[in-house]
N, C-alpha and C positions, 0 to 999 in steps of 0.2 A: 382635299382628302385623297390620302395615298390609296390607290387601287393596284394591288399586285395582279399579275397575269396567272390566274389559276382556272383551271379547266373545270368550272362547276356550273357554266352559264346553262340556261335552258336547253335541253337536247333538241328539241323543236326547232327553236329558232337558229340553232348551228346548222341544223339539217338544211334549213331553207336557205340560209346564207352561203353555205359551203358546197352545196350539192354541184354546181356548176364547176366547181374547182376539181372536182374529183371524177367527173364523167370521162370515161375512156381509161380509167386507171385499172388495168387487169388485175385480178388476183391470181397471180402465179404461184403454184404451190410452194411453201417453205422457202420464199424469198425473204432478204432482209426488207425491213420498212423502207419505203421511199421517202424522202424529204417531205413530199406531199401528204403521205399517209401520216406520218410523224406529227404534222402540224393540224391536220383536221380529220384523221382517221377516228380518233376517239368519238366523235359525234356523227360520224357518217358510215364509212364503211365496216368499222370494228364497234358500233354501238350495240351493247348487249340489248336484246330485245326487252321491250317495255311496254306498259300502258301509258298512252300519250295523254296528258291533261286529264287524269282521272278525278272525278269528283262524285261525292254522294248526292243523290236527289234528295232534296229536302222533305222530310218527314215520311220518305219512302225508302224501304230497305232495298236500295237499287244503286248500282255504282255505274258511271257513265264515262266514256272515254272516246278518243279519235280511233278509227281503224289505221291500219298500217299505211294507207294511201292518203289519210288525211281527207278523205272526201265524205265519210259518215261519221256520225255520233252514234256510237254503240251503247248497249246496255246490258247489264246482268242483273238479275234480282232473286231475292232469296226465295220468293215464291216460284220462280222458274228454275230452280236448283242451280242457279249461277250459270245457265246456260246463256252463251251470247246471242244477241238479236240486234238488228238495226232499229235505232230510234228515230232518227231523221237524217236526211242526206242534203248535202250541199245544195242540190239540184231543187229539192223541196223549199228548201229555204230561199233560195234565189227566186223561185216562182212567187213564194208569198210576199217577198220584198217588191217584185215588179207590179204585183197587184195592189200593194200599198201604196207604192210610190210609182206613179205611171209615167212621171217625166224623166225617171232615170232607168238605166239598165245595170244589171248585176251578173257579171262574168267571174263567179267566185273560183278562185284556184284551189282553195282549200275550204273546209268547214273551220270557221272561227275558233282557234285553239284557246282562245282566253275568254271562253263562254263563263258565265255564273248562272247558278240556280236561285232565282228569286223566290220561288215556292215550289211546291210538288210537281207542278206542270209548266212553269214559265221559266224560259231561259232569258238571261240578259246577255245580249251580243253586240260587238261594234262590227258593223258591216261597211265595206266600202263599196260605194257604187262608182259610176263613170263620172258623175258630177259632183258629188257630196258624199260625206261620211255620215253614217246613221247609227246611233244607239237605240236598239229596239228592244221590246219585251215581246218575245215570240213562245206561242202556245204550241207545245209539242203534240198535244192530243188533236187539236183541231187543224194543226199545220198552218197557222195564220199569226200574222203580227197583231198583237193587242194595241200596242202603241210604240210610237217610233218619233225620234227627233233627228233633224239633220242640221248639219253644221259644217264649217268650211274644211276642206281637206288639209289646210294649213294650220288647223287648231292644234293645240297642245295642251296636255294635262287636263284632258277632260273628265269631269266627275258628274254622274248621274244622282239626281236627287232620290232620296229614299222611296217617294211616291211614284217616281218614274216620270214626273211631268217636266222636268227641267234639266238642262245639261249646262254647266259652267265650263268654260274653256278659256284658253289664253290666245290673245292676238297680240304679239309682240309682248309689251310690258303692261297689258291691261286685260281686264276680265270682260268676257261677254256671257250673257246667260241666254240661251235659246230655250224656247218652250211653246206652248199654245195660249192664244189668247182666247179666253172663255167667251168673251161677248162676240168677237169678230170671227171665232171658228177658224183661226189662221195661225200659222206658225209665225212668231216673231223673235227678233234678236235685240236684247236689251244690253246696251253698252253700259257695264256696271261701274267701271273705273276709266277715266279719260286723262290720265298723266301724260302730257307731252314730252316731258324730260325723261330720256331713256335711263337715266339714273334712278328713277323711281320705279321699282318693279313690283307689280300687285300679283299675289296668287302662286308665285313660283315656289316649286319644290327645291330650287337651289338656295333657297335662303340658308343662312349660315354654313353655305358650301355643303349642304346635305349632311353634316356632322350631327350627332346626337339623335341618330335614327330617323331623321326627318326625309320622308319620301312623298309628302304631300304638302301643297301650299293653301289648298281650299277644303273646307268641310261644310256640306249642309247640315243643318239642324236635323235632328231625328223627325221633326214635323214638317221638314221640307220648306219652311217659310223664311228661313235666314240662311245666309252664307256667310262663314266665318273665313277670314283669309288673311295672309300675311301681307304687309306692305313694308318692302325693304327700300330704305333710302340710303343709297351708295353714292350719292352725287360728291360726297366729301372725301371718298376713297380714292386713292391715286390710281391715275390710268396706267395700264401696262400695255406695250406695244408687242402684238405678234406680227411678225412681217409675212406678207402674203406675197408670194413669188410667181403667181399665175398671171398677173397683169404685165403689160409691156414695160411699165415703170413700176417696181415693186412698190406696194403699198402697206401701211401699218393698219391691222385691226385692233383697237384699243378695248382691252378688257379691264374690269376692276378687279384688282389684285391686293387685298390688304395684307402686307408682310407682317410678320411677328413684331411686335412692339410698335408697330405704326398705327395710323388711324383706321378704325373699323367701321363697318356698316352699322346703321341704326334701324332697328325692326320694330315694328309695332303690329298688333292685331287689331283687325277691324271687324264689325259685323254689318252686313248689309241686309236690311229687310226689303229684299228685291221686289216684293209686290207693292211696297209702299214708297220706294225710294228714298228710304231713310238710312243713314248710317251712323254707326255707333263705335267710337274707339274704345278698347279695352284700356282701362287706366293702369297700366303696368307700370308707369312711374319711372323713376330715375334710378341708376345712371343710364343714359340712352344706349350706351354700348354694353347690353347684356343679351343673353341668349334665352329665348323663348321656346320652350320644348314641351313634349308630353301633352300637346294640345287635344283636348277632348270635351266634347258636348255631355252634359247630363243627359240621360234618357228622356227626361221630360222637357229638354230644350230650354230650360230656365236659366241654366248656369254653363259657364265655361271654365274648365280647370286648365292651369297652365303651370309648367315648372319654369321658375325663372332662376337662371343660373348665371352667377357673376362671371365677368370676363376671366378672372383668374381661375375659373372652373373648379373651385373647391367647396362652393356654398350654394346649395340648391333650396329654393323654397318652393313648395307646392302650394298654390294659390287658387281661390275661387273667385269668380267674378260675376256679377249679375249680367245677364245676356240682354236685359231690357234698358240697362242704363250704362253698361260698362264699368260700374263701379266695382271696386276691390270689396269683397265680402270678408275673407279670413285667410289666414296661411294655416293649412290642414297640418302640415309637418315641414321640418327642415332636415337636410342632410348634409353633413360636411366632413371633409377629409383632410389630412395632412398631404395628400398627394393630389388627387383630383376626384371629382365626382362626374360620372358619365351616363346621365339619362338616356335610355335609347329606345324607350317604348311609350306609347300612350297608356293611358289607364283603361282597364276593361271592367266594366260594369257587370255584376252578376245578374243574370237572367232573372226577371221578376222581381228584382231588389233594387230600386233606384238608389238606395243608400249605402250600398256596398260595392267596393271595387278591388281589383287586383292591381298590384304595383309590383314593378321588377327592379331590382336593385343588387348590387353586390356589395353591400354596406357590411354585411357579416361574413364576408370572404369569398362568397360564390353568388353569381348571378341567380337569384331565386325569387319565389313569389311570396308576397306579403298582401294579406286581406286586412283592408282598412274600412272604416265607415266615413261618410261625408263630414263628420265632425273632426276628422283626422285621428281618430282613435285607432290604434293597431289591435285589431282583433285576433289575429293569428299569423304566426310565422309558418310558411308552409314549405320550407326548405327541406330538402332530403340529403343527408351525408354531404359529399362533396359534389354532388351533381350540379352541373351548370344547365340552367334551363336555355335550350336552343331555339325552340318554337312553341308557342303557345297555342294549343288546339282548342277545341270546343268543349262546352260544358255538358253535363249530362241533362237529360231532358227536364229534371226536376231542379236543375241549378244547384246541387248539393255538392257535386264534384267537378273537377276540371282535368283534362289531359293535356299533356305536354310531351315534346321530345326533349330528352336530356341527355347529357354525357354520361359515359360510364368507362371503366378500364382505363384510368388515367388519362382520360380524354379521347382515347382511340376509337371508341364505340359511341353509337347513338341509340338509345333505348326508348321506348314508349312507356309513360308512367301515367297514374291516375291518382290524384290527391283529394281527399275529402276535405272540405272547406271548414267545417266545424271542428273536427277532431285533429286534422293535419296528418291522418294516416295516409301513408304514401305506398303504392304497390307498383311495382315494375311488371308491366304486362307482357313484355318481349323479353326474351332470355338470351337467344342465340348470340354469341359475341359476333359483333360486326356492325354494319350502319343499317338501322331501320328508319325508312321514311314512311311514316303512317299518316293515314287521314281517318278521322272518326266519323261514324254515320251521326245524323243530327239527334238521334234519340240516344247515342252513346252507348249501343249495345254491339255495334260491329266495327271493326277497323280494317281498312285496306292496308295490307303491309308488304312494302317492297323492301327486300333483304339483300345486301350484298357483303361479301368480306373478301379477303385476298384470295380465296380458292372459289367463290360463288359470284358469277356474274350478274345475276338478278333473280331471285325468287319471289314471285307475287302470290300472295294467298290473302283471304279473308277470314279474319278471327272472330269468332264469337266470344265476346268479352265476358260472356256470363259463365260459359263452361270451358273455355279457352280452346275450343276445338277450331281447328284451321282447315279451311278448304282450299287447295292449291289451284291457282288460275294459269300459272306459266312459270316455267323454269327455264330461263335462258341458256342456251347453249354457249360454250366457249367461242366468241366470233373469231377466234385466230386459228382455230383448229383448220388445218390444211392449207393455210395461207402463209402464215409465217409463225416462227417459234420466238415467243418472247424470252428474254434472258431471266434467269432466276431472281426473284425479288424477296427480301425478308424484312420484317420490322425488327429493329434491334432497340435496345435501351442503353443510354449513357448517362452516368452520373455527371450532373451539372458543377461548373466551378465552385459552388457553395459546398460542395463535399456531401450532398444528401438528397438533392432533388432528382428524381429519374426524369430523363428527357426521352421523348419518343424519336426514333430515328428510321430512316428507309435506306436500305443498302440493295442497290442493283448490281449484279455481278456481270461482267463482260460475256458476251456470247461465246460459245464454245470454251468455256472457263477451265483453265489448266491452274491448278493450284501452285503447280511448281514455277509458274511464269510470275513477272512483275508487271503489273498493269498501271497506266495513268489513271488519275482520279479527276472528275469533274464533280465538284461541291455545288449543288443548286441551293441557293439560300434566299430567303425573305427576311425572316426574324422579328418582324415589327408587329404591333398591335393589331389585334382583329384579322389575324391570319393564321391558318393552321395548314400546313403542307402534307403532314403524315398522319394518315387515317386508316382504319382498318375497313377498308371497302375494296372494291375491285381496282386493280392497278396500284393499291396501296396510296391512294389520294393524289396521284400524279397522271401525267398525260403522257403521250407516246412518245415526245421529244427525249424525255430521258431514257426511255428503253431504245429508242434510235441510237443514242450516243454510247450506251452498253453494247449495241450490235456492232459499233463502230470499234469496239475494244476498250472502252472506258469502264472503270468502277464508277458509278454514279451514286452520290451520296447525300442525302437530306436530313437535317436535323432542326426539329422545332425548340429552338432555345427559350430560356426564360425571356418573357416580354411578348410571346406569341399566345394564340387564343386558346380558349376552351379549357384552361386549366385553373381559373380562378383569379381573384384579385390581387393577391401577394405575388402570384406567380408572374403576372403582367406587369405590375407596378414597380418592378425593380428598375424599369427604364427611366424613371422619372428624374428629370433634370440633367440626364447623363445618356442620352440616346446612343446606342452602339456599344457602350463599355461592358455591360454584363452579357449582352448579347455576343458580342465577340469572345468573351472569356468562355461561354459555353461552346461556341463554334470550334475553338481551340481543343476542348475536350473531345469534340467530335474528330479533330484531326488526330489526337493521341490515340483514340480508337481505331482510326484507320491505319495508323503506322504500326499498331499492335498486330495487323494482319500481315502475314508473310508474303501474300501477293500483290501487296500495295507497294508501288514504287514512290518512296517518300520524297524523291527528288523531281517528281512529275504530278505535282497537285496544282489544280487551277480551280477558280471559282466563278460563278455566274448567277448574277441576280438582277431584278428589275425594280425600279421605284424605291421603296424601303430596300429592297434586296440589292438594288444597284448602290445604295449608300454602303450597305454593308460589303459588298463585293470590292468597292473601292477602299474602305476602310481596312478591310483585311489584307489588300495587296500593299497597303502602306505599313500598317502597324505590325504585320508578320510577313514582311517582304522576303525573307529567307524561306519561308515555307510555300507561299503562293507563287508560283512562276508565270501563270498566266491567268488573266481575268477579263470577264465581260461585265460591264455595268451599263444597264439600259435605264434610260429616265431617272438618273440618280441624283438624290439630294447631296449636295457637297458642302452646304453650310446652312445650317437651320434657320440663320438670320434671312435667308431669302425665301423661306417657305411661308405659307399663309397662316394666318392668326388662330383660327380654330382648333386646327390639328397640333400645330407647332407649339402653341403656348399651353396646351393642355399637358403636354410631355415634357416640355423644355421651360415653361414659365417664359417671361419676354427676356430680350437681350439686355436689357436694363436690369432685370432683377436677377439674372443668371449668367453674368458675362463670362464666368470661367468655364461653365458647362458649354457654352457655345463655342468659346475659344477651343477647348480641348476636344470636342468632337468635330471640328471643320476640318475636312479632309484638304482644302485649300493650303492651309498651313503645314501639311504633312508632305506635300508634292515631292519634295526633295529626297524623300525616304524610298521612292519608286525604283524597284530593281527589275522586275519581272516585265512581260508584255501586257499591256492593258489596252483593250479596246473599250471606249465610251460611245454610246449609242444614245441619240436623242430625237424626238419628235419635234420638228420646227414650230408646230402649232400647239405645243403642250402647254394647256392652262392650268394644270396641276404642279407639276414640277417645271416651272419655266425653263427655257434653254439657258438662261443666264447662269444657272448653277454649272452645267458643263463647260461653258464658255469660261467662267472664272477659274475652273480647274486647269482647263487647257493653257489659260494664260500664266498660272501658277506653276505649271510644268516647263513652260518656255523660260519663265524667270529662273527657274531652277536648274536649267540645263538637262530636263529629262525629256525623252521621247515618249510619245504616247500616241495612240491610235484613235481615230475619231470618224464616226459615220453619222450623217444626219438623213433623216426621213422628211423631206421638205413639206409634205401634206398631211403628215399624221400627228395626232394629238398624243396623250399620254401613252397609249398602247399602239402597236402597230397592227392593225386589223386586215380582214380581206385577203385577198390573193398575195398581197405585199408580205403577209406574215411568214409566207414560205421562203421569199427571200431574206427575211429577218433570221430565221432557223438556219438556213444554209449559211449565212455569214458566220453566225455563232459557231456553227460545226466546223466550218473551214478555218476559223481562228484557231479553235483548239487542235485541229489536225495539223496546222502549220508549226504552231510553236510547242505543242505538248506531246504529240504522238511521234515517236520515233519511226 
């Protein structure tokens, strides 16, 4: 699954990881960004003020969040006129934990940021002690632990049952359930699966390599009596070696890596009645190489719904199975496409109605909501104009309407919408152009709205959805004031190579811009599916490295070509069977736009990208060698036949089905066209775009008599993280400065 390096990771996590990197960095007035600030300043020193981990308390008109020091859980209530108060501190939580679990100690560094509200007074928290890890239910009024289950600190993918009595977690490739024995009144661990062969993986969210929206591998039934889980058999998939350099004699760490057109994993779904030690396979049938997606329990725990997608990824069946027997019940509906069908979300049942659910699909052009009943009848299309649903929120208290975040302004904006299920009437609840990140109270009457655009760092307010009255909670100041002057940035529009489609672009001018001068250009590119680089929010959707390069004297330009995200099915699906072709055509329209500017030096244009962007950067350096004089390609795909099955075959079909497409898009076959300076960077432990890609390209350059630069990060995977990312950004900047800057 291709993952590009984009700065949208949780701000709190970034702060915790990166704080030590930035200690001691002084904020000298009006200086240019340092490479350290350019790498991590977005999440630390220059992060706009915000509410950390905000959530609505269930059934109470109260919003909670962490304080700026992450030591306390704060609260604002409508009854208290939204005045801030302390709800519970980390010390109170630690004291309650030590009282409940006398054999452990709890030196909490922060209040758990990933808390959840189970009901109006009960928090669900994961708390690490000195010996064990605990999932607890904590009463915020009584300041005591109501229930808690401990498990190994080495546990992965832990899931709490709806009744709070069990935790399912992974130990290597098997599932363990921890809970309390009602007879013995003691905590017990039940080994649910016991496969000794590491090629059999139970309960993992890495099933199908996390494509198709998969982020879980285990699901408790709503009544907590059963656990549904993936069982992935990859014993027949070829081993792929990743060389480990840390030992005296280097060793290979073999991973399972099914390449396009090769043998893939075989996945089944099982139900364990863990209280009865009974196991039931869902009879999902043949062929064995198919994708099982949209996994959803019925609210009454009697059925399981599964989307069966064929390996060709152009035919989906939404099936119902009997949870007591595993038997197939019926196919509710089917979805087919000439290109591909891409289910990304589980079904969402309507509260209080076990027979109706929401399904998300782009079958009519844009990913939108559809209301179905459990007989498979389409009750209502709930789409609105060309809005793409980005995030489904909660229902109103009566279950008659649902809220969601969707696109606007040709994909640049995010707005809050409400749609009535019966009529399909849609209302846009926020209007200011920009990016709204909203969460709605459980009764559907209030929304906490965090808003930013290119001139607004962050405005947080509570909106009364009945009268549209807003109460401001905070307005973040510009975090760069008095520290550095960011170069001018503007959002631009470029017409695509089809002559009609408007594309969104971002142009950052060099520092101390002088229109009479000529400047070099760095084009930052991704260009692939499920990625959008240009948005109407603070900094225009990018991080500080682009601004750093502008401060170094570059025009920095980014264009979201056709094939990228948030513009609908047809906009994206032009990539099918020819990855890179239409994307490059659009990027060259961006180059035409740049060349039309008198201040752009057309002889000094470079390109940088990572992952799919690395594929694009390499392709542009070869197919348009007279235009791009310098390129940096990180973690690049160079030939799609070396990429994995799930992603690769969706967009390219198999090499057997599409030999010409694979041949024409392979950069290895074009190495002889290289003219400029190209730096290729790879992580030696990359399990996503394996190092074989760049090795094949280097060999092709040698065979063609072409010089190319290469740099390896021996311990990193697909992305270079931590303090080494500073090293990476410095290397990229140095490369451009050496070969593109006069």
